[in-house]
DOLOPA-670231 format. One line per 10 residues: for each residue x, z, y of C-alpha. Coordinates in nm, 3 decimals. Each point is the difference from the previous one (the first is absolute). Example, Ala and Ser with C-alpha at 12.3 -4.5 7.8 and 13.67 -1.06 7.14 Angstrom:
% residues 2
1.230 0.780 -0.450 ~ 0.137 -0.066 0.344
***
This chain:
% residues 377
10.179 12.603 4.717 ~ 0.198 0.256 -0.214 ~ -0.174 0.275 0.105 ~ -0.314 -0.121 -0.122 ~ 0.165 -0.050 -0.367 ~ -0.037 0.318 -0.019 ~ -0.337 0.004 -0.065 ~ 0.027 -0.148 -0.292 ~ -0.080 0.223 -0.293 ~ -0.218 0.254 0.170
-0.372 0.084 0.046 ~ -0.158 0.167 0.261 ~ -0.277 0.273 -0.074 ~ -0.338 -0.146 0.156 ~ -0.025 0.348 0.217 ~ 0.404 -0.052 0.133 ~ 0.076 -0.322 0.059 ~ 0.338 -0.116 0.183 ~ 0.032 0.051 0.302 ~ 0.223 -0.301 0.136
0.245 0.088 0.250 ~ 0.209 -0.235 -0.066 ~ -0.045 -0.284 0.243 ~ -0.115 -0.087 0.381 ~ -0.221 -0.299 -0.063 ~ -0.360 0.099 0.069 ~ -0.233 -0.026 -0.332 ~ -0.330 -0.106 0.184 ~ -0.073 -0.349 0.109 ~ -0.066 -0.104 0.418
-0.257 0.106 0.149 ~ -0.354 -0.195 -0.152 ~ -0.032 -0.173 0.404 ~ 0.419 -0.097 -0.064 ~ -0.092 -0.164 -0.323 ~ -0.308 -0.132 0.105 ~ 0.124 -0.225 0.287 ~ 0.340 -0.058 -0.249 ~ -0.318 -0.147 -0.258 ~ -0.172 -0.228 0.279
0.342 -0.101 0.059 ~ 0.129 -0.122 -0.309 ~ -0.346 -0.172 -0.085 ~ -0.077 -0.195 0.339 ~ 0.407 -0.066 0.148 ~ 0.217 -0.296 -0.238 ~ 0.280 0.134 0.236 ~ -0.050 0.357 -0.256 ~ 0.177 -0.166 -0.261 ~ 0.296 -0.225 0.157
0.279 0.025 0.104 ~ 0.060 0.142 0.342 ~ 0.356 0.064 0.275 ~ 0.277 0.083 -0.209 ~ -0.022 0.355 0.266 ~ -0.323 0.085 -0.048 ~ -0.363 -0.167 0.227 ~ 0.039 -0.036 0.409 ~ -0.314 0.260 0.045 ~ 0.142 0.270 -0.201
0.394 0.001 0.114 ~ -0.233 -0.007 0.335 ~ -0.194 0.306 -0.015 ~ 0.276 0.158 -0.222 ~ 0.232 -0.052 0.327 ~ -0.313 0.171 0.216 ~ -0.010 0.296 -0.238 ~ 0.331 0.139 0.032 ~ -0.003 -0.087 0.342 ~ -0.237 0.217 0.078
0.147 0.224 -0.254 ~ 0.344 0.043 0.157 ~ -0.112 -0.064 0.342 ~ 0.210 -0.293 0.024 ~ 0.035 -0.383 0.049 ~ -0.004 -0.242 -0.341 ~ -0.111 -0.304 -0.074 ~ -0.141 -0.233 -0.339 ~ 0.346 -0.202 -0.040 ~ 0.153 0.404 -0.031
-0.215 0.047 -0.314 ~ -0.044 -0.143 -0.343 ~ -0.181 0.077 -0.265 ~ 0.114 0.042 -0.354 ~ -0.077 0.071 -0.340 ~ -0.060 0.371 0.007 ~ 0.284 0.197 0.148 ~ 0.212 0.019 -0.311 ~ 0.031 -0.382 0.114 ~ 0.088 0.032 0.369
0.296 0.277 -0.090 ~ 0.130 -0.265 -0.234 ~ -0.052 -0.315 0.242 ~ 0.121 0.222 0.257 ~ 0.330 0.114 -0.228 ~ 0.087 -0.360 -0.132 ~ -0.025 -0.113 0.414 ~ 0.223 0.274 0.025 ~ 0.255 0.039 -0.263 ~ 0.220 -0.175 -0.280
0.141 0.136 -0.313 ~ 0.284 0.245 0.103 ~ -0.158 0.140 0.300 ~ -0.131 0.326 0.057 ~ -0.322 0.176 0.136 ~ -0.037 0.358 0.059 ~ -0.285 0.228 -0.168 ~ -0.065 0.324 0.098 ~ -0.123 0.185 -0.352 ~ -0.184 0.065 -0.183
-0.069 -0.353 0.028 ~ -0.334 -0.201 -0.072 ~ 0.127 -0.181 -0.325 ~ -0.117 -0.313 0.076 ~ 0.253 -0.081 0.277 ~ 0.259 0.139 -0.232 ~ -0.094 -0.227 -0.276 ~ 0.026 -0.312 0.255 ~ 0.316 0.054 0.127 ~ 0.087 0.052 -0.351
-0.107 -0.350 -0.131 ~ 0.140 -0.156 0.308 ~ 0.378 0.141 -0.068 ~ -0.073 0.182 0.364 ~ 0.122 0.354 -0.009 ~ -0.199 0.279 0.038 ~ 0.166 0.264 0.190 ~ -0.111 0.370 0.005 ~ -0.109 0.174 0.274 ~ -0.072 0.387 -0.138
-0.255 0.168 0.227 ~ 0.071 0.341 -0.159 ~ -0.312 0.240 0.000 ~ -0.185 -0.133 0.281 ~ -0.013 -0.339 -0.103 ~ 0.085 -0.093 0.364 ~ 0.333 -0.264 0.031 ~ 0.217 0.060 0.246 ~ 0.127 -0.235 0.204 ~ 0.395 0.080 0.043
-0.030 -0.010 -0.372 ~ -0.100 -0.309 -0.024 ~ 0.257 -0.107 0.239 ~ 0.226 0.093 -0.174 ~ -0.051 -0.156 -0.266 ~ -0.037 -0.361 0.165 ~ 0.232 -0.307 -0.097 ~ 0.123 -0.321 0.061 ~ -0.222 -0.047 -0.321 ~ -0.296 0.196 0.154
-0.298 -0.212 0.107 ~ -0.314 0.222 0.032 ~ -0.122 0.332 0.005 ~ -0.346 0.049 -0.174 ~ -0.234 0.294 0.098 ~ -0.331 0.028 -0.098 ~ -0.261 0.240 0.160 ~ -0.251 0.100 -0.069 ~ 0.283 0.059 -0.306 ~ -0.033 -0.061 -0.293
0.072 0.142 -0.304 ~ 0.052 0.326 0.307 ~ -0.355 -0.038 0.183 ~ 0.257 0.123 0.328 ~ -0.101 -0.173 0.344 ~ 0.328 -0.051 0.184 ~ -0.028 0.116 0.329 ~ 0.010 -0.282 0.240 ~ 0.318 0.182 0.160 ~ 0.180 -0.042 -0.302
-0.093 -0.347 -0.031 ~ 0.091 -0.075 0.326 ~ 0.357 0.130 -0.127 ~ 0.022 -0.269 -0.297 ~ -0.104 -0.300 0.231 ~ 0.282 0.061 0.275 ~ 0.252 0.085 -0.336 ~ -0.104 -0.344 -0.122 ~ -0.015 -0.197 0.314 ~ 0.361 0.143 0.065
0.141 -0.079 -0.299 ~ -0.165 -0.381 -0.016 ~ -0.247 0.102 -0.362 ~ -0.367 -0.026 -0.051 ~ -0.229 0.275 0.058 ~ -0.316 -0.044 -0.310 ~ -0.233 0.214 0.087 ~ -0.320 -0.012 -0.369 ~ -0.240 0.212 0.196 ~ -0.264 -0.127 -0.256
-0.176 0.331 -0.009 ~ 0.019 0.035 0.420 ~ -0.413 -0.037 -0.023 ~ -0.012 0.405 -0.129 ~ 0.299 0.115 0.219 ~ -0.134 0.291 0.089 ~ 0.085 -0.019 0.379 ~ -0.193 -0.107 0.295 ~ 0.171 -0.262 0.183 ~ 0.301 -0.243 -0.072
0.239 0.094 -0.274 ~ 0.300 -0.079 0.186 ~ 0.095 -0.284 0.299 ~ 0.213 -0.285 -0.158 ~ -0.214 -0.240 0.107 ~ 0.005 0.108 0.321 ~ 0.360 -0.045 0.007 ~ 0.078 -0.375 0.176 ~ 0.269 -0.106 -0.237 ~ -0.254 0.172 -0.279
0.002 -0.395 -0.149 ~ 0.343 -0.011 -0.108 ~ 0.031 0.332 -0.194 ~ -0.338 0.126 -0.129 ~ -0.153 -0.169 -0.335 ~ -0.322 0.175 0.013 ~ -0.236 -0.012 -0.384 ~ -0.293 0.099 -0.010 ~ -0.296 -0.057 -0.283 ~ -0.377 -0.021 0.006
-0.044 0.109 -0.367 ~ -0.083 0.351 0.058 ~ -0.206 -0.003 0.371 ~ -0.215 -0.287 -0.159 ~ 0.050 0.100 -0.397 ~ 0.104 -0.371 -0.056 ~ 0.293 0.157 -0.269 ~ -0.078 -0.317 -0.167 ~ -0.032 -0.260 0.220 ~ 0.333 0.071 0.105
-0.005 -0.057 0.371 ~ 0.319 0.155 0.205 ~ 0.207 -0.118 0.349 ~ 0.302 -0.005 0.177 ~ 0.075 0.012 0.380 ~ 0.317 -0.086 0.135 ~ 0.148 -0.275 0.177 ~ -0.105 -0.359 -0.022 ~ 0.345 -0.143 -0.091 ~ -0.004 0.260 -0.320
-0.340 -0.059 -0.080 ~ 0.069 -0.391 -0.039 ~ 0.324 0.118 -0.273 ~ -0.293 0.236 -0.189 ~ -0.180 -0.313 0.033 ~ 0.249 -0.141 -0.269 ~ -0.006 0.277 -0.290 ~ -0.386 0.036 0.078 ~ -0.096 -0.425 -0.099 ~ 0.226 0.064 -0.287
-0.168 0.300 -0.158 ~ -0.397 -0.092 0.101 ~ -0.011 -0.270 0.205 ~ -0.278 0.179 0.245 ~ -0.169 0.386 -0.004 ~ -0.309 -0.022 -0.226 ~ -0.322 -0.116 0.262 ~ -0.261 0.260 -0.115 ~ 0.276 0.237 0.012 ~ 0.050 -0.085 0.403
-0.330 -0.079 0.084 ~ -0.129 0.373 -0.130 ~ 0.338 0.122 0.205 ~ -0.147 -0.209 0.289 ~ -0.356 0.170 -0.073 ~ 0.130 0.285 -0.020 ~ 0.206 0.018 0.359 ~ -0.331 -0.132 0.154 ~ -0.227 0.247 -0.139 ~ 0.129 0.311 -0.157
0.206 0.236 0.246 ~ -0.295 0.284 -0.040 ~ -0.024 -0.055 -0.386 ~ 0.398 0.031 -0.018 ~ -0.013 0.278 0.262 ~ -0.249 0.208 -0.263 ~ 0.244 -0.079 -0.299 ~ 0.312 0.196 0.203 ~ -0.232 0.213 0.081 ~ -0.027 0.125 -0.326
0.361 -0.092 -0.166 ~ 0.066 0.271 0.300 ~ -0.268 0.242 -0.134 ~ 0.156 -0.070 -0.383 ~ 0.383 0.045 0.158 ~ -0.152 0.378 0.133 ~ -0.128 0.077 -0.360 ~ 0.399 -0.062 -0.086 ~ 0.110 0.192 0.255 ~ -0.293 0.316 -0.046
0.060 0.007 -0.376 ~ 0.366 0.024 0.025 ~ 0.065 0.359 -0.033 ~ -0.162 -0.008 -0.315 ~ 0.326 -0.191 -0.095 ~ 0.248 0.134 0.183 ~ -0.088 0.338 -0.179 ~ 0.134 -0.159 -0.273 ~ 0.301 -0.173 0.137 ~ -0.140 -0.341 0.108
0.152 -0.151 0.309 ~ -0.149 -0.239 0.251 ~ 0.209 -0.184 0.127 ~ -0.232 -0.283 0.159 ~ -0.339 -0.036 0.061 ~ -0.130 -0.319 0.207 ~ -0.216 -0.326 -0.063 ~ -0.094 -0.003 -0.341 ~ 0.292 0.218 -0.133 ~ 0.118 0.356 -0.044
0.343 -0.032 -0.125 ~ 0.070 0.388 -0.244 ~ 0.313 0.182 -0.141 ~ -0.065 0.116 -0.295 ~ 0.105 0.354 -0.121 ~ 0.055 -0.050 -0.387 ~ 0.303 -0.044 -0.198 ~ 0.019 -0.368 -0.107 ~ 0.010 -0.356 0.153 ~ -0.277 -0.114 0.177
-0.009 -0.310 -0.174 ~ -0.021 0.196 -0.335 ~ -0.302 0.238 0.175 ~ -0.214 -0.324 0.110 ~ 0.052 -0.083 -0.297 ~ -0.153 0.344 -0.145 ~ -0.222 -0.008 0.224 ~ -0.260 -0.286 -0.159 ~ -0.037 0.243 -0.354 ~ -0.003 0.390 0.178
-0.169 -0.072 0.310 ~ -0.209 -0.370 0.014 ~ 0.231 -0.052 0.285 ~ 0.137 -0.354 0.054 ~ 0.248 -0.017 0.293 ~ 0.361 -0.113 0.088 ~ 0.331 0.175 -0.018 ~ 0.277 0.024 0.287 ~ 0.256 -0.192 -0.226 ~ -0.189 -0.272 0.050
0.096 0.006 0.397 ~ 0.362 0.099 -0.023 ~ 0.267 -0.102 -0.117 ~ 0.149 0.088 -0.322 ~ 0.206 0.208 0.109 ~ -0.171 0.153 0.288 ~ -0.046 0.368 -0.203 ~ -0.324 0.083 0.266 ~ -0.245 -0.246 -0.194 ~ -0.027 0.179 -0.264
-0.136 0.263 0.160 ~ -0.247 -0.149 0.191 ~ -0.327 -0.177 -0.057 ~ -0.261 -0.281 0.215 ~ -0.379 0.132 -0.026 ~ -0.189 -0.378 0.136 ~ -0.376 0.229 0.099 ~ -0.146 -0.267 0.190 ~ -0.248 -0.094 -0.331 ~ -0.081 0.359 -0.019
-0.304 0.154 0.224 ~ 0.092 0.374 0.052 ~ -0.228 0.115 -0.382 ~ 0.304 -0.259 -0.137 ~ 0.291 0.204 0.191 ~ -0.141 0.343 -0.129 ~ -0.060 -0.105 -0.363 ~ 0.429 -0.153 0.047 ~ 0.108 0.377 0.164 ~ -0.181 0.168 -0.315
0.181 -0.213 -0.256 ~ 0.342 0.036 0.195 ~ -0.045 0.355 0.043 ~ -0.150 0.102 -0.327 ~ 0.382 -0.183 -0.139 ~ 0.184 0.195 -0.268 ~ 0.274 -0.148 -0.093
***
């Protein structure tokens, strides 16, 4: 929201429009077939306009349980799934169920700023876990940060903002540490549908005691372009979901009915379409990688790349928040500075920027690189 204010009073020539790589949410609407199905549901099914179950509709919970079970080659039941009003709410509900004021949660940096903000708002300490140039968190370093106040470690993979995909062995190491310490491992896989790897990205759901350690978060927004309909999910044990139900009932009462219908229809009908979208995102990712030598010759460094994001180190003698503001007027580019994803006292954030490239086609990526290459600062 802050970055949007940088556009106030700035005009862009018709032949050089703004390149907005600040946000990863899809800007295109859902496919026409899904929109038609949603319209028919809204017109002809009265339940589209009524309250529903706090933890989501049974049909959607069952369908998502089946999909997760297939994707991760694991057993899963509908009572281990809750539907939420977006994945941000899934995170908020989970944290509210496992943490109280004064507790602590470990977040790898760079972190997803909404996670950090929710912890701040609820009086939970966000303990930074630096990841260095690899953007991969160190399980042993995380273990050293655990205290009697620690309630969870949060991992986002594919990562926002870094783009990196966490290896399965790394995920398992964090799981084992959390299980041994008696804390939760919260895994946000909002972008899992755009992971470049084939097959299950980790084996956490195949661990016999996974419901006692793992809280898995998901979003339907990216796969089916349902950002405005706010549909997310939590997967964990039924007892913990009963605790999240208290939060969800207080905040929204129930998830949006039309959004839930759309998510269910997507699960049932859009698997080939999602595969096509994944292929296109992977092609754009390749275009970023192929274009990087042009910037590397000028001192840029690519730190992370994957899903919707490229995370770069810039070469300029200024902090990234100042650079990001300058790019709006000088290059017609809106991106986010690393300072938004780092603790204020971490100098790494001042050297880093995030590019959310999912809404750029390959021609747009070419323009982005040309403008960055032409910078004279």
